[in-house]
N, C-alpha and C positions, 0 to 999 in steps of 0.2 A: 453306773460304772464302777465295781469295785476298785478299789487302789490297790497296787500289783503291791508284793510283799517281799522283803530280802530278808534273810541270817548274815548275820556279819559276827565272825567267830575275831576276839580280842577285839573290841569294838568298843573298848574303855580307853584306851589312847594312842596314841601315834598314830599310825597308817587305816587301824580299822576305826578310829573316833572321828578322823577324817571322810573316810567313807560313809561311815551310820550317817552324820550330819547332810553329807553331799545327797544320799538317797533321800533322806527325808525332806531337804527341801526341793529335792522333783518329785514329790506326792507319794514315795514309799511307805509304807508301813514296815518298821524295822524291827525284828529280833534280834537285838544286842545280848551278844554271851562272852563272858569275860571272868575270869578268875578274880580279878579286883572288885568288890562290891561295891565297895566306897565310889569308887571313879566312876560306876554304873549309874550310881546314884548321881552321881554329878551330870553325866552326860543326859539321864532325863530330864535334867532344868532347863537345857539348850538343844534338843531339839524341836524340829518344829513339831506341834502338836498334832499327836493322832494315837491309834490304839496300838502301840507299839509294845513290845515283849520285853522283859530284862531276867535274863536268863546268869545268875552266877555259879561258876564253876568251871572244871576244866573240859576243853572242848574233846579230849581224850578219855574221859570218864562217863563209862556207860550210863552212869546215872543221871550227870547234867545232858547229855543227849536225849535219855528218858522223859527229860521232864520237859526239854525244848520241844521233844513231840507233842507231850500232854498240851502243853499250851498251844501251839498251833494249832493241832487240832480242835480244841477247844474254841479258839478266838478266831481263827483267818480260815485253814479248811485246807486251800492252797498255797504253794512257794514258787517264785518264777523265778527268785536270784538266789545264790551264795555267793559272798565273796570270805572267802577264807583267810582272813588275818593274821590270825594268833600264830603265837612262835616264841620259841626262846631259845637264847645263846647264850654260852659258855665257855671258857676255853678247858680244851680236854689235852689227854695225852695219851694216845694210842696203844703204847708200848708199857706203862706203867699205873694205870688208874685201873682199878676194879673193872670190868668190862661192866656189869650191870651199870654202874656210875657214869662211865661213856655212853653206854646205850639210852641212858636215861632223855638225852635231847632227840637223840636219832628216834626213838620207840614215843613219845609222846606228839613230836609232828607229822610222824608217818599216822600213828594211830587215829590224832586229830581229826587228820587231810581226809584219810577213808570213813571213818564217822560222821563227818559232817556230810561226805559227798552223800553216802547213805542217807542220812535224814533227810537232807535236799531232795535227793532225785524221788525220794519217797512220795512226795507233795508236789512234785511238778508233773500236775496231770497231764497238762496241755505244751510240754514243751519248754525249755527255762535255759535260763546259761549258769554255770559255775565259773567262778574265776577265782584260785588260789594264789597267794602271795609266796614268790618261789624269793630267788637272790640270784645276782650273778654269782654267789658264792656254788651256785650248783655248778659251773664251768670253770672255776677259777679256784685255786689253793690259795691256804694261807695257813701261816703256823700256828698251833692249836687249834684249830677250826674243824677236824677233821669228821667229826658227830655231824656237826651243822652240816659243811656242805654235802655231806653223803646224805642226809634228810632231802635237803635243797635237792639236789640230782635225781635223788627217788622222785619227790613230788614233781619234777616235770615229765618224768616218763610216766607215772600216774596220770597226770592230766593227756597226755597223750594218749595213753591205754583206755581211760573212761570216753574219750573224745572218740575212738572208734566204738565201742561198746554201747554207747549211749544216744548215739547218730541217731537208731530208729525211732529213739525217742523222742526226737528233735529236741534232743538237750545240748547243746554246745557246751565244750569243755577247755580252758582257757587258762594260762598261770601269767603269773607278771613278775619280770626278774630285778628289780632295784639293783641301785648302786648305793651309794652314800645317799643318805634322809635324815632329815633334823627331827631324830625323835629320841626318846630314853632308851634305845637301843646303843645310840651312839656314847654316852656314859662309860667313859671308862675309870676304873678306878676311881669316882666321885667327881671326872672333870669330863666333859662334854669333847671329844677328841676331833669334831671337828671348827674349834677353836682352838685346838694347840698348833704348834709349831711345824708337828709332822704333816699334818694337813695342810696348813697354805704352803709349806716350802716344794710339796709333790703335786698338790692341787691347783692352789691358785697362784701363786707363781711358778709352777712348774709345768710343762706341758702335760700332764698326764689324765689331764681332765678338762675337754672343749670348754665347756659351760662355767670352769675354774669355779664350783660351789654344789654345793648338797642341795638336793632333791628338798620340798616342801611335801609333809603328807599330804595335801589336798591335790596335790600335782598327779601323783599316784592314785588316789581317787579318781581324781579325772578318768583315767586310762579305766579303773574297774570301771566307772558307770558307761563308759565308751562301751565296754566290750561287752557288758550286760544288757546294751541297748538293739533294737533293731537296725542302726547303721553296722553292726559289725555283725548282720545275719548270716554270713559265710565265712565268717572267722572259728576256726575251732580247730581243738589239738595246736595251738601256738604257743611260743612262750614270747611274750614280747618284750623287749629288754629297755627298762627308762633306767637310764643312767647318765646321760648328760654327756655321753660320746666315752666314757670312760675303757669301755673294755673294745674299744674302734681303734686306741693308741699303743705307742710302745712303751 
């Protein structure tokens, strides 16, 4: 029996890296795509051995997607799973900054989400599962995060739309909306916000986060693996919130 295959964008660090390690350990061949080539090389040394593929570039760029398609066609021929973990975040000012600059974060994530979905669906010949990593920002608001939040909200709706459009092809489409996760995106001005007094006061000592800690990337990867598998065979079009209870409290 051929090994199952998975495309993972943003695979070189954070949630994407944890997801790549989990799927490889479970017997999947991984197509790891990331803009950080040096970190992809490091990932290659720690994955469970296999005929894995490593593509350096942005998932929002046509040249990168084409390189990925060529490699899959040459080495695998089919894909069963896509986990889209890539993303970027930066402070934005919707009223003052140039629109092109404001749109950069939004466009990159939306284009990457669309292009990676098109790529995966092309190779899902007998059905499959697509999982996009969204965020609780898709339903909540934060100062200076309008572009990021709007992109995540759009990804949520894109998942629902694709769940409808791809159902006849037996492709399920879902998203995971994490809260705080202990990754490089927690770094603000050179410091990890999860170690700061603001986080400790509001979320560890305070009552806003019932589990009183951030998630580890592996905990998000576990949900992605579940959504990709047979145990989630009747789940599609859903946004699964994984936030330690953050969004259920006042």
